[in-house]
Phi, psi and omega in degrees: 000135177272133185253095174211168190298323180298334180297323189241006194294333185250152177271123178231119187301334183270353176276186184239345181219141173220119178233109188254126175270101181152197182293140174296333179294323175299315177294318178302326181297336180270351185265124181297158175304141169055035184254353184253133181270323181224124173250122181221134185200164169235096186286167173305143183263004179063042176244014172089023176296166186298335184264008179219154174255126183292125181229171179296147190298325180294322177293320178296318178297322175301314178297316177299319182298321181298316180289319182296320177300318178292324178296322176295326178297319185272357184282133177291162182297336179256012187274177182226148169242128176240110185253111186259119184219165176241228182244143166268129185248128181222110176057039180084351179263133180262143175234114179297113185298329179297329183286334180267341176270338183306314180302331180295311179298315184297316181294341177270006176090007185274151179247129177284130179262323177208154166244099189271129177262115176264111180257151180206173189251346188241146176170200181289145182261116181271154179247344182240010171198167176297139182294138180286123184230026175205157170226174184237150173241113177264122185253128182234150172229166176277317190262146181286332183234315195264079174223158186282125170211113181250103183282320189303319182294347184240014176296153179240159185305146177290147179287320181229078183295342179268007182291142182232158175291136185256354175203173182083187186295338182260012183308132179091347179271155177294137183262350184266149174292124183296339178280348181117184183251164174297131183291350180077186181255013173238115188248121181260091185232126179305139174277167187271100175245187189307327183262010181280140184298337183263001188299131169241193181279356175294134187280343184225073187261133173298138166282138182302320183300327176298314182286324179300322178298322178289315180301312183289329183273337191239008175220166169248169179303141179079356174291158176269137173243127186238134178233108181292339178233073197283342178058238182266022168087015186299322183291322176293319176302312183295324176296308180304315183298340181242024174063037173246174177258143185232139183221148176189167178229151181209136182273335184272123182298323182294328177286324178300318180298317180297316182296320176299317180296319177293321178296317181300314181294324179297314178300321181277359181072024184252353183281130178271125179226158176281126181307143185305317185248026178290132179299150177289158182300130178253108186297334182289344180267002181264152171274358179294124184292341181287344183269356182247128178300134185295344180266359178290148180066019176260155179272131179283145178282169183298332181267019177058033175238147178227127180253130181236124180261142168213188186295336183266351180146208184242129177250133177242123181247120182259149176056051177291000000 
């Protein structure tokens, strides 16, 4: 397969990849009605990143509504839309974008299945409010009953796999599902920062594992996954890795180039990603002295105070 923009630039239902350099509305015009099983994206937050122009919030909502309407048109009757957003910040006041976008989906007849909280540890450090360490994924479907949801592929390890029923007809039998438990609606997955194995030059990049959980649970093999704001191609990568078809649009040429390279590496089995269910780093398991509090393993004095001396002076920790 030749890897250049012309290879993937148009949506063709019988192909497996479509990567469009330009407006997502132009690509959506080429997509037939009800042909996409999963639409997953992280749209611009209107906070002035290099790939967006900051506009008034009413104009931003109008732009989003235009894209969402077209996405609903191309969504299959059994399909899902997952819109991942954070906060719009205006003069120090935050506006959760999911709260102002929800009416758009609701007015189009979609039903919210979950408001998934994606939590992470790294980001901008605030000085006048608590630092933001989560974003949300609002998940909608068309149908009240008949929509695709596969739980088994995304189960996570049980906390107490040896737990047993202690009474009743199943007393003594294991009470946990051997495949694992439902991951719930709070997902603790590292975001893509400088030391992340997937990091590119994009400032707001999806982790592949986050999208894979949505792809595996809301689609079947050979289904189409579409991302209207595809960035560096993570949604397409997640689709390809799991034998799905991937489509997306991006206006920035430099991100399109990165996406093409990542798609090529994925097809060749060369792209390095963080496994979907890999546990987060536990600093106490490290030998790095910076991960251990300097007062740990010290003996407390009788008055419950501990004095620690170092080269910079004296630190006093009370009520340890």
